[in-house]
ZATI-64742 format. One line per 10 residues: number of its first residue (from 1); their letters; for each residue x, z, y of C-alpha. Coordinates in steps of 0.1 Angstrom, whole numbers, plus 5000, padded with zeros to 4 digits. Layout:
<recs>
NUM	A	X,Z,Y | ...
</recs>
This chain:
<recs>
1	MSSGDDQQLQ	4999,4999,4999 | 5014,4991,5036 | 5021,5014,5062 | 4990,5004,5081 | 4971,5013,5050 | 4984,5047,5048 | 4976,5055,5081 | 4938,5044,5077 | 4936,5071,5053 | 4949,5098,5075
11	SPDEASSSKG	4927,5125,5092 | 4922,5122,5129 | 4947,5150,5135 | 4974,5133,5113 | 4968,5099,5128 | 4973,5114,5165 | 5004,5129,5152 | 5018,5095,5138 | 5010,5079,5168 | 5032,5107,5184
21	KGDPKASGAP	5059,5097,5162 | 5059,5059,5175 | 5045,5042,5145 | 5038,5008,5161 | 5011,5001,5131 | 4993,5030,5138 | 4983,5024,5173 | 4953,5001,5163 | 4942,5013,5130 | 4908,5029,5128
31	AKPSRTQTQG	4903,5064,5117 | 4884,5072,5086 | 4856,5097,5094 | 4866,5135,5084 | 4846,5154,5057 | 4831,5175,5083 | 4817,5143,5100 | 4804,5130,5065 | 4788,5164,5058 | 4770,5165,5090
41	VQLLNLGLKS	4754,5130,5084 | 4745,5141,5050 | 4727,5172,5063 | 4710,5150,5091 | 4695,5127,5064 | 4686,5157,5041 | 4667,5170,5072 | 4647,5138,5079 | 4637,5134,5042 | 4625,5171,5041
51	AKVAAMLLVV	4605,5167,5072 | 4587,5138,5059 | 4579,5157,5027 | 4568,5187,5046 | 4546,5162,5067 | 4532,5148,5037 | 4523,5182,5022 | 4509,5194,5057 | 4486,5164,5052 | 4473,5171,5021
61	WLIGYVGLSV	4468,5208,5030 | 4449,5193,5058 | 4425,5171,5038 | 4420,5201,5012 | 4412,5224,5040 | 4385,5204,5060 | 4369,5197,5024 | 4375,5160,5019 | 4378,5143,4986 | 4411,5144,4964
71	TWVLIALVCY	4402,5105,4964 | 4417,5101,5001 | 4446,5118,4987 | 4453,5095,4963 | 4446,5064,4984 | 4474,5076,5007 | 4496,5081,4978 | 4490,5045,4965 | 4496,5034,5000 | 4529,5050,5005
81	VVGNEYSRNR	4543,5038,4971 | 4533,5003,4977 | 4548,5004,5013 | 4578,5022,5002 | 4581,4995,4972 | 4576,4968,4997 | 4602,4977,5021 | 4629,4983,4994 | 4624,4947,4981 | 4628,4931,5017
91	ETKRAYAKQA	4659,4954,5023 | 4674,4941,4990 | 4669,4907,4994 | 4679,4908,5033 | 4711,4927,5019 | 4719,4900,4993 | 4715,4873,5017 | 4738,4887,5043 | 4761,4896,5016 | 4762,4858,5004
101	VIDEQKAILA	4769,4847,5041 | 4799,4871,5046 | 4814,4867,5010 | 4796,4842,4990 | 4819,4845,4958 | 4812,4881,4956 | 4775,4878,4961 | 4772,4853,4934 | 4791,4875,4909 | 4769,4903,4915
111	RVDELPSWVY	4736,4880,4914 | 4740,4846,4894 | 4703,4841,4893 | 4703,4827,4933 | 4733,4802,4933 | 4736,4776,4961 | 4721,4739,4955 | 4754,4726,4950 | 4760,4745,4919 | 4727,4731,4902
121	FPDVERAEWL	4731,4695,4914 | 4759,4674,4911 | 4749,4651,4941 | 4747,4680,4965 | 4783,4682,4982 | 4794,4715,4994 | 4801,4719,5031 | 4826,4746,5034 | 4844,4728,5063 | 4811,4726,5082
131	NKMIQQMWPY	4806,4763,5076 | 4840,4772,5089 | 4834,4750,5122 | 4801,4771,5127 | 4819,4802,5119 | 4845,4795,5147 | 4818,4782,5174 | 4794,4811,5168 | 4801,4829,5197 | 4798,4801,5221
141	IGDFVKNLLK	4766,4789,5205 | 4754,4825,5211 | 4763,4826,5247 | 4746,4790,5249 | 4715,4800,5232 | 4713,4834,5256 | 4714,4812,5288 | 4687,4786,5276 | 4665,4815,5265 | 4670,4832,5300
151	TSVEAAVNAN	4668,4803,5324 | 4645,4776,5308 | 4624,4791,5282 | 4616,4827,5301 | 4607,4804,5331 | 4584,4780,5308 | 4568,4811,5292 | 4559,4829,5322 | 4545,4797,5336 | 4521,4793,5309
161	LPDKLKPFHF	4511,4830,5303 | 4478,4845,5317 | 4483,4868,5348 | 4473,4897,5328 | 4504,4893,5304 | 4531,4889,5330 | 4559,4893,5336 | 4576,4880,5308 | 4611,4885,5302 | 4641,4890,5276
171	EKINLGNIPP	4654,4923,5275 | 4680,4918,5247 | 4694,4889,5233 | 4723,4893,5205 | 4724,4865,5178 | 4750,4889,5160 | 4781,4879,5144 | 4765,4865,5114 | 4762,4825,5113 | 4740,4802,5097
181	RIGGVKVYIE	4755,4789,5063 | 4752,4754,5048 | 4746,4758,5011 | 4749,4721,5003 | 4744,4685,5016 | 4727,4655,4999 | 4732,4619,5013 | 4707,4594,5006 | 4719,4558,5007 | 4698,4541,4979
191	KVKRDEILLD	4660,4531,4986 | 4663,4537,5025 | 4663,4511,5052 | 4696,4494,5061 | 4698,4510,5097 | 4693,4546,5087 | 4710,4575,5069 | 4692,4605,5051 | 4709,4640,5049 | 4694,4668,5033
201	VEITYASDAD	4710,4702,5044 | 4702,4733,5025 | 4704,4761,5054 | 4704,4798,5047 | 4703,4821,5081 | 4706,4857,5071 | 4716,4872,5103 | 4720,4907,5122 | 4708,4892,5153 | 4687,4918,5175
211	MTVSVRGLNA	4663,4904,5204 | 4639,4924,5225 | 4612,4907,5250 | 4591,4928,5276 | 4553,4918,5281 | 4542,4935,5312 | 4566,4965,5307 | 4559,4970,5270 | 4588,4963,5247 | 4589,4945,5215
221	GVKDILLHGT	4618,4932,5193 | 4627,4911,5165 | 4661,4917,5141 | 4677,4909,5109 | 4660,4877,5108 | 4660,4858,5074 | 4654,4819,5070 | 4663,4797,5041 | 4652,4760,5039 | 4662,4727,5033
231	VRVVMRPLIS	4665,4703,5065 | 4664,4668,5067 | 4684,4650,5092 | 4673,4612,5098 | 4701,4591,5116 | 4683,4562,5131 | 4687,4534,5144 | 4723,4526,5132 | 4738,4510,5162 | 4772,4487,5166
241	QIPLVGGLTV	4785,4507,5194 | 4795,4544,5200 | 4783,4570,5188 | 4773,4545,5160 | 4739,4564,5158 | 4710,4557,5182 | 4690,4589,5178 | 4684,4619,5151 | 4651,4634,5139 | 4654,4671,5123
251	FFLSQPKIDF	4625,4686,5106 | 4620,4707,5073 | 4606,4690,5041 | 4587,4720,5030 | 4577,4753,5044 | 4608,4776,5049 | 4610,4810,5038 | 4609,4836,5064 | 4614,4873,5069 | 4626,4897,5099
261	DLTAAANFLD	4625,4932,5109 | 4601,4946,5138 | 4616,4967,5164 | 4600,4991,5194 | 4562,4983,5200 | 4562,4957,5172 | 4568,4982,5145 | 4533,4990,5139 | 4526,4954,5126 | 4550,4960,5099
271	LPLLSTSLRT	4528,4975,5072 | 4521,4958,5044 | 4488,4940,5052 | 4497,4934,5087 | 4531,4924,5078 | 4518,4895,5056 | 4494,4882,5082 | 4523,4884,5108 | 4547,4862,5088 | 4520,4838,5077
281	IISDQIANFL	4513,4831,5116 | 4549,4826,5125 | 4552,4805,5095 | 4524,4784,5104 | 4538,4779,5141 | 4573,4769,5126 | 4552,4743,5105 | 4532,4732,5136 | 4569,4725,5151 | 4596,4715,5126
291	VLPNKLPIPL	4578,4709,5092 | 4566,4675,5083 | 4546,4659,5095 | 4562,4674,5127 | 4597,4667,5135 | 4623,4674,5164 | 4637,4638,5178 | 4673,4640,5195 | 4681,4608,5214 | 4717,4599,5215
301	VENISLVELQ	4721,4569,5233 | 4696,4553,5262 | 4666,4532,5257 | 4658,4549,5226 | 4622,4558,5224 | 4611,4592,5215 | 4578,4580,5201 | 4595,4561,5179 | 4622,4587,5167 | 4593,4612,5165
311	FPLPAGIIRL	4563,4591,5149 | 4574,4566,5127 | 4549,4549,5104 | 4544,4570,5071 | 4558,4555,5038 | 4528,4558,5023 | 4498,4574,5008 | 4494,4591,4974 | 4456,4597,4963 | 4459,4630,4941
321	TIVEATELIK	4431,4641,4916 | 4430,4675,4903 | 4408,4668,4872 | 4412,4699,4852 | 4432,4728,4837 | 4433,4743,4803 | 4449,4771,4783 | 4451,4795,4812 | 4461,4831,4813 | 4432,4856,4817
331	ADFGVLSKGK	4439,4875,4849 | 4404,4894,4854 | 4397,4924,4830 | 4363,4925,4814 | 4349,4961,4803 | 4330,4944,4776 | 4351,4912,4771 | 4383,4902,4773 | 4377,4886,4809 | 4386,4855,4822
341	SDPYCKIYAG	4398,4842,4854 | 4385,4825,4886 | 4410,4798,4891 | 4416,4773,4919 | 4442,4752,4931 | 4464,4750,4962 | 4488,4717,4971 | 4514,4718,4992 | 4530,4686,5006 | 4554,4692,5034
351	GQCLTTPVIQ	4533,4715,5061 | 4501,4705,5044 | 4479,4728,5026 | 4448,4717,5006 | 4427,4736,4984 | 4403,4728,4953 | 4369,4749,4952 | 4370,4781,4929 | 4355,4774,4894 | 4342,4809,4883
361	NTITPVWNET	4348,4832,4851 | 4367,4805,4831 | 4402,4793,4817 | 4394,4759,4813 | 4381,4747,4852 | 4372,4713,4858 | 4376,4702,4894 | 4379,4665,4896 | 4384,4668,4933 | 4405,4639,4950
371	FEIIIDHKQG	4426,4645,4980 | 4445,4618,5002 | 4478,4630,5015 | 4500,4610,5043 | 4537,4610,5028 | 4561,4604,5055 | 4592,4608,5034 | 4590,4600,4995 | 4627,4605,4988 | 4636,4640,4978
381	QNIGIDVLDQ	4602,4654,4987 | 4576,4672,4959 | 4540,4680,4961 | 4537,4715,4950 | 4504,4726,4931 | 4501,4765,4927 | 4472,4774,4902 | 4456,4807,4913 | 4429,4832,4905 | 4408,4844,4931
391	DPGDDDELGS	4406,4880,4936 | 4392,4906,4965 | 4430,4914,4975 | 4458,4889,4967 | 4453,4865,4944 | 4469,4863,4910 | 4494,4834,4904 | 4483,4815,4871 | 4513,4790,4873 | 4530,4763,4894
401	TEIDLDQVAS	4541,4729,4890 | 4557,4699,4911 | 4553,4663,4913 | 4583,4641,4926 | 4570,4615,4949 | 4595,4592,4946 | 4589,4589,4908 | 4552,4586,4915 | 4561,4556,4939 | 4582,4542,4913
411	AGSIDSWLQL	4555,4544,4885 | 4526,4534,4907 | 4504,4559,4891 | 4503,4590,4868 | 4477,4605,4847 | 4493,4633,4829 | 4490,4672,4816 | 4515,4690,4835 | 4529,4723,4820 | 4527,4752,4845
421	DNVKSGRLHV	4556,4771,4853 | 4565,4812,4854 | 4534,4816,4830 | 4531,4821,4791 | 4504,4793,4789 | 4487,4767,4811 | 4483,4730,4816 | 4472,4711,4844 | 4457,4676,4843 | 4463,4655,4876
431	KALWLYLSKN	4461,4618,4882 | 4481,4602,4913 | 4477,4568,4926 | 4506,4558,4951 | 4493,4533,4979 | 4514,4515,5003 | 4505,4506,5041 | 4499,4469,5047 | 4496,4452,5082 | 4481,4421,5062
441	KEDIYKAKTC	4446,4415,5071 | 4435,4399,5038 | 4445,4434,5020 | 4412,4450,5032 | 4397,4433,5001 | 4425,4451,4978 | 4418,4484,4997 | 4380,4483,4990 | 4384,4471,4954 | 4409,4498,4947
451	RGTDSHLSTA	4384,4526,4962 | 4361,4516,4934 | 4327,4533,4938 | 4336,4563,4956 | 4325,4558,4992 | 4340,4589,5005 | 4377,4575,4998 | 4397,4557,5025 | 4409,4521,5028 | 4429,4522,5059
461	VLVVTVDSAK	4452,4547,5081 | 4451,4548,5118 | 4481,4560,5137 | 4472,4568,5173 | 4499,4574,5197 | 4485,4590,5232 | 4512,4578,5256 | 4499,4586,5290 | 4472,4585,5316 | 4472,4572,5352
471	DLMAGKRSVS	4453,4582,5382 | 4431,4608,5370 | 4411,4629,5395 | 4393,4663,5392 | 4366,4655,5413 | 4358,4632,5440 | 4360,4661,5467 | 4384,4682,5447 | 4419,4686,5464 | 4436,4705,5435
481	EPSPYVRLEL	4453,4682,5406 | 4436,4684,5372 | 4452,4700,5340 | 4441,4672,5316 | 4442,4668,5275 | 4428,4642,5253 | 4404,4645,5225 | 4400,4621,5198 | 4375,4617,5173 | 4371,4594,5143
491	GNREQKTLVK	4343,4601,5117 | 4339,4637,5113 | 4376,4646,5124 | 4388,4654,5159 | 4421,4661,5174 | 4437,4673,5206 | 4466,4667,5226 | 4484,4695,5245 | 4473,4703,5279 | 4495,4691,5309
501	QKTTNPKWEQ	4497,4714,5338 | 4484,4700,5372 | 4489,4662,5373 | 4472,4633,5379 | 4497,4611,5358 | 4503,4631,5327 | 4525,4622,5298 | 4517,4632,5264 | 4537,4612,5239 | 4518,4626,5207
511	SFRFFVVDPE	4509,4610,5177 | 4479,4614,5157 | 4469,4600,5121 | 4432,4594,5108 | 4419,4583,5074 | 4397,4552,5079 | 4367,4543,5052 | 4355,4514,5067 | 4374,4497,5097 | 4349,4469,5103
521	LQDLLVEVFD	4323,4495,5110 | 4340,4528,5125 | 4353,4531,5161 | 4377,4554,5178 | 4364,4581,5206 | 4388,4589,5233 | 4378,4617,5260 | 4398,4634,5286 | 4390,4665,5298 | 4402,4690,5325
531	TNKNNKKLGT	4410,4726,5315 | 4408,4739,5354 | 4373,4730,5357 | 4360,4743,5323 | 4367,4712,5302 | 4350,4689,5328 | 4351,4652,5313 | 4374,4633,5334 | 4368,4599,5313 | 4359,4585,5281
541	CKVLLRQLLN	4364,4551,5262 | 4355,4537,5226 | 4379,4515,5207 | 4362,4495,5177 | 4385,4495,5149 | 4375,4457,5140 | 4396,4447,5170 | 4428,4459,5154 | 4418,4435,5123 | 4420,4406,5146
551	AEDLTLNRPF	4456,4419,5166 | 4488,4407,5156 | 4503,4432,5127 | 4470,4453,5131 | 4485,4471,5163 | 4473,4474,5199 | 4494,4489,5228 | 4481,4489,5262 | 4458,4507,5287 | 4422,4511,5284
561	SLKEADNECS	4399,4520,5312 | 4384,4551,5311 | 4348,4553,5319 | 4323,4579,5332 | 4354,4590,5357 | 4351,4593,5395 | 4378,4566,5399 | 4395,4539,5385 | 4419,4554,5359 | 4433,4545,5326
571	ITLRLALRLL	4450,4559,5294 | 4475,4541,5273 | 4474,4542,5237 | 4492,4525,5206 | 4472,4521,5177 | 4483,4507,5145 | 4461,4505,5116 | 4473,4498,5082 | 4455,4492,5050 | 4458,4510,5016
581	TPEEPKEVID	4469,4489,4989 | 4487,4495,4954 | 4507,4465,4956 | 4539,4465,4975 | 4534,4443,5007 | 4557,4417,5015 | 4564,4432,5053 | 4580,4464,5036 | 4604,4443,5014 | 4613,4423,5048
591	EGEQPEGEDR	4619,4454,5065 | 4653,4457,5045 | 4647,4486,5018 | 4683,4490,5007 | 4686,4479,4967 | 4700,4500,4943 | 4731,4481,4939 | 4719,4462,4903 | 4696,4437,4900 | 4659,4448,4896
601	QPEEHGTSAS	4647,4419,4883 | 4649,4419,4842 | 4660,4391,4821 | 4634,4373,4802 | 4631,4380,4762 | 4612,4353,4745 | 4577,4344,4758 | 4564,4358,4793 | 4536,4375,4773 | 4562,4396,4755
611	KPSEKMSTDE	4575,4417,4781 | 4577,4454,4779 | 4561,4478,4800 | 4570,4469,4836 | 4561,4503,4851 | 4572,4537,4834 | 4573,4575,4845 | 4604,4587,4853 | 4600,4623,4858 | 4587,4649,4833
621	TFVVESSKCV	4549,4646,4838 | 4549,4608,4847 | 4529,4587,4823 | 4515,4553,4837 | 4478,4550,4841 | 4464,4514,4836 | 4436,4510,4863 | 4422,4479,4879 | 4442,4486,4909 | 4475,4482,4893
631	AAALETRSDD	4469,4465,4862 | 4492,4436,4868 | 4521,4462,4877 | 4511,4485,4847 | 4505,4465,4820 | 4521,4472,4788 | 4527,4447,4759 | 4530,4457,4726 | 4534,4426,4703 | 4552,4427,4672
641	DTIGRAFDHN	4578,4406,4682 | 4590,4426,4711 | 4587,4463,4696 | 4622,4477,4694 | 4637,4449,4711 | 4671,4460,4730 | 4657,4464,4767 | 4679,4451,4798 | 4696,4478,4816 | 4670,4476,4846
651	DSSGLRYRGP	4636,4464,4844 | 4611,4457,4875 | 4605,4493,4879 | 4642,4503,4884 | 4641,4524,4852 | 4671,4524,4829 | 4666,4514,4793 | 4695,4528,4775 | 4709,4550,4746 | 4712,4551,4708
661	VVPSDGRFGR	4685,4529,4688 | 4684,4546,4656 | 4689,4517,4628 | 4662,4516,4603 | 4643,4490,4583 | 4611,4500,4603 | 4589,4508,4572 | 4580,4544,4586 | 4569,4528,4620 | 4581,4532,4657
671	IQVSIRYSDQ	4577,4556,4684 | 4584,4552,4720 | 4600,4582,4740 | 4610,4586,4775 | 4639,4613,4782 | 4650,4628,4815 | 4669,4655,4828 | 4651,4670,4858 | 4680,4683,4882 | 4654,4698,4906
681	RSKIVVVIHK	4637,4720,4880 | 4670,4724,4853 | 4648,4714,4826 | 4651,4685,4799 | 4620,4662,4802 | 4603,4644,4771 | 4575,4621,4771 | 4559,4610,4738 | 4541,4580,4747 | 4527,4563,4715
691	CLKLIPCDDD	4535,4556,4679 | 4531,4520,4662 | 4526,4509,4623 | 4528,4542,4610 | 4524,4547,4571 | 4490,4554,4560 | 4486,4588,4541 | 4451,4595,4537 | 4426,4580,4511 | 4411,4560,4538
701	NLSDPYVRLI	4445,4543,4543 | 4446,4559,4577 | 4462,4592,4590 | 4456,4620,4616 | 4493,4619,4635 | 4510,4642,4657 | 4547,4646,4665 | 4566,4678,4664 | 4594,4682,4688 | 4627,4706,4683
711	LLPDKSTKRK	4657,4705,4701 | 4680,4714,4673 | 4699,4736,4664 | 4674,4761,4680 | 4647,4759,4662 | 4625,4783,4685 | 4621,4753,4708 | 4594,4738,4685 | 4566,4720,4703 | 4538,4694,4690
721	TQIQKNTLDP	4512,4669,4706 | 4477,4669,4701 | 4462,4653,4669 | 4453,4618,4670 | 4424,4613,4645 | 4423,4584,4619 | 4448,4559,4636 | 4483,4546,4625 | 4488,4536,4662 | 4482,4567,4679
731	VFDETFDWPL	4487,4570,4718 | 4499,4605,4729 | 4512,4604,4765 | 4521,4638,4766 | 4549,4656,4783 | 4573,4685,4771 | 4601,4704,4788 | 4629,4729,4779 | 4643,4753,4807 | 4682,4742,4799
741	SKADAALRIL	4712,4736,4820 | 4723,4701,4819 | 4757,4708,4798 | 4734,4725,4775 | 4712,4698,4768 | 4741,4676,4763 | 4746,4694,4733 | 4713,4693,4717 | 4696,4668,4694 | 4661,4660,4696
751	ELMVKNSVGY	4642,4657,4665 | 4609,4641,4666 | 4590,4645,4633 | 4557,4625,4631 | 4534,4645,4606 | 4500,4642,4592 | 4472,4670,4598 | 4458,4677,4566 | 4438,4705,4549 | 4452,4733,4527
761	FSKSRVNMGV	4440,4721,4495 | 4447,4683,4506 | 4472,4663,4484 | 4479,4638,4515 | 4513,4634,4524 | 4524,4654,4554 | 4557,4640,4568 | 4553,4603,4581 | 4586,4598,4597 | 4614,4613,4618
771	VRLNLSEIDD	4639,4604,4640 | 4668,4626,4655 | 4685,4616,4689 | 4716,4631,4701 | 4715,4635,4737 | 4753,4638,4740 | 4751,4598,4735 | 4727,4590,4764 | 4755,4582,4796 | 4732,4598,4822
781	LSNTVTEWYD	4705,4621,4816 | 4696,4624,4852 | 4679,4586,4847 | 4650,4581,4828 | 4656,4564,4792 | 4628,4550,4779 | 4630,4535,4744 | 4614,4526,4709 | 4626,4540,4679 | 4623,4532,4645
791	LQNPDEVLKD	4612,4561,4622 | 4635,4570,4595 | 4623,4583,4559 | 4618,4622,4566 | 4628,4631,4528 | 4659,4616,4531 | 4667,4630,4567 | 4659,4664,4557 | 4672,4662,4523 | 4708,4653,4541
801	S	4707,4681,4566
</recs>
């Protein structure tokens, strides 16, 4: 140990003596608290705990003294235990997050179940150099934020607060010494436009910040802020001059996790029920600002439109149907029965949250609810589905699952049973159809055909950008300037802009999206109101959507005269109508989506009628659904001359068909399987599509086949499909997954045994055929492998093993 370390272990008196001896290393060494000081701190803590216990006993005595029921004591005890456990859990999470920022290696070794994203995903890169830069710049960033809040934010808040809440000012601003940390960075260079770059940045901010504000003399504060989420950074457009990027768009792909501690007068809101409500409100406000579809635009060069950065057209629409669920757990308890559940689903897509109705007292609910969701970015974004049990208090979780939007867009549509995570049992049946946005007027017939008989579904999306208004007047005799806002109404939905204070020429630059059922019959109502005159109407105009059908690219961008106004005034709108079609329109391809580096067109094999399936699912639950809308894209051929034929490395869907083909004479039939490792969920996913030409086992020359799956050598991983009655060409389209690391998955052998369901006393054959697939022979499990495999003689395979 160095002399400096020795000095730190000395008492204060010894440290003074050392300084007197002229030890140069002792002058700046911190002194360790003395035993007397430590005992004093312990006595203080003991005294505080004793005072709390005495106070609780006093309350219990008072309840008994006034003759109240003992139930009140039990209620108080339950509230205390729940609140104490809640506080302890939050403190544990916050302490770990802080430790991970200060010393990542030590925190990981102490808690290996919460690793950064670069550990799980090979395409996510560490950004340690960036973390070091942020740490060095953090004091200067703190000074900048402090000046910004004091000079700009404080003045803006005071200008918009009611007089009863003024004055508002920041009493204390301290961002602390712990900077945000970048957990990993992923860059997308495939399936993006040529003039843009997409980055996903995992951010963890576990700060020791401490901020206090004063509102009319009342202080309230927040400290120990914790934030974790994935930020998408879009660099667009790329230009041929410095700085090479025209602008940035920043947003969260999904709702970030937020936690904090309240101080001063805000402390009373930190009770369990109030605390949950408060954090929900704050999360919703952040979603309104920075979670898709809301974005933060940052122009880097001149002549870059903020509207184009902040409000680009969506990537597409997903039409999602929550059909039913089965095998749900029984979350409720009955006195005379085993109890069931009251299930419903919550669907999360970016900042959007949609809910199905509640089905009472069942574990096999049927919803058949269809939702249309606007998707701004399909790369890297998922739709999350939570199945919940409705209760008077907090709802119980019945499981959750996710759908990869990029995979849905690649497949065209899905119809699949999803295994629910984090529960013992439960499956959810969903259907999803990906719809492109077309600016071709002729596609309106495809949109109406795809909608089918459901008149409530949409045929188009209208994107309305409210730019500005000119020469607004509060009234003919009014001298004051109006504070206007715009109300938009289409069908049964209305949206409003922000209020612009005291101006006759307001500039909003806000964008809104509406679903359109029939653009040939509907119209958009635009109204301007003045908040200073009790929402007096300043003008109105009506836009017939059929005008857009005759406009170039289905787009109008011009001023519209306002009627019912006291003077001649106008409002400038940009209206873009896009029709919904299941086929990728030509203009999407022409806009320059980057290819994947390989030719996407398959080579012809034999006749044109003998192609393999052109659209296959590429994720754990994506099984292609044939439908009228996408029949041409999803048609599956199974002629005898093409079954089992080796596919090219790429088909028109971009899926990779590769992997070992088991040699066999085909006497026992064939099975079609998709295999993929889901990096996002850390699971190996297997889809059993169908079997063909199985051997007959029953007296009627048919069989009742099902498939049993095992990941050898662990026989506890056994799964099986549903039984298909009286067929030799069964179609299963069922998905199975196992939680495994990618390295462990590569060591497994997938055994697929096709079996015949027989009775206890039946003499029919049971094992119909088997195939064993060595997953280590698949060169890249991250890409979906879809293959036909010849089934082997099960007696010979089992005998050899």
